[in-house]
N, C-alpha and C positions, 0 to 999 in steps of 0.2 A: 452815601458811601456805596461804592460799587466794588464788591469783592471779586467778581470775575469767575467764580466757580462754574457758573453755567456755561461760560465761553470755553473754559478749559476742558470740561468733561463731555461736551457735546460730541457725539461720535460722527456727526455730519458737519459739513461746512455751512451751517445754518446761522450761526451766531458769530459775530466779529467784534473785536475791540476797535474803537475809533478814537482818534485824538480829539474829536469834537466833544466839548463838555458844556458849553454855554448855550443853552437853548431855552432860556426862561421866556415866559409869555405873561402878559398882564391878565389874560383870560384863560382859565383852566381848560376850556374846550379847545383852545388852540394847541394844546399838547397832544391831541389825538392826531396821529399821522397816518395818511394812506400810503399805499405802496409807492406812489410817485415821489412823495416827500422822503420816504425812507431810502429810496434808490439814489437820491441826491447825495446821501452820506457815504455811499459806497466808494466814491472817489477818494475819500479820506482814509479808507481802511488800508493799512500797510500790508505788504505781502506776508504771507505766512512763513514762519521760519522753517528751515529744512528739518525733516524728521531725523531723530537719532538712528544710527545704524541698527538694523534689526527691528525697528518699530513698525507696528501695523499701520498701514495707510488708512486714513479716514474714509468712511463710506461716503458715496455721493448720492 
């Protein structure tokens, strides 16, 4: 289960939701991903919704 609290409360654009959900592997060591593998998923990250009027912008 993914609750998403970490994505919602992160004050930086460091965490993202992605529609990718199926990444099972037969070997547990194949679930360790380096930066290159993780960057492949960035293509699936949808654009962030517009902030509500008066909301503070996230820090970068």
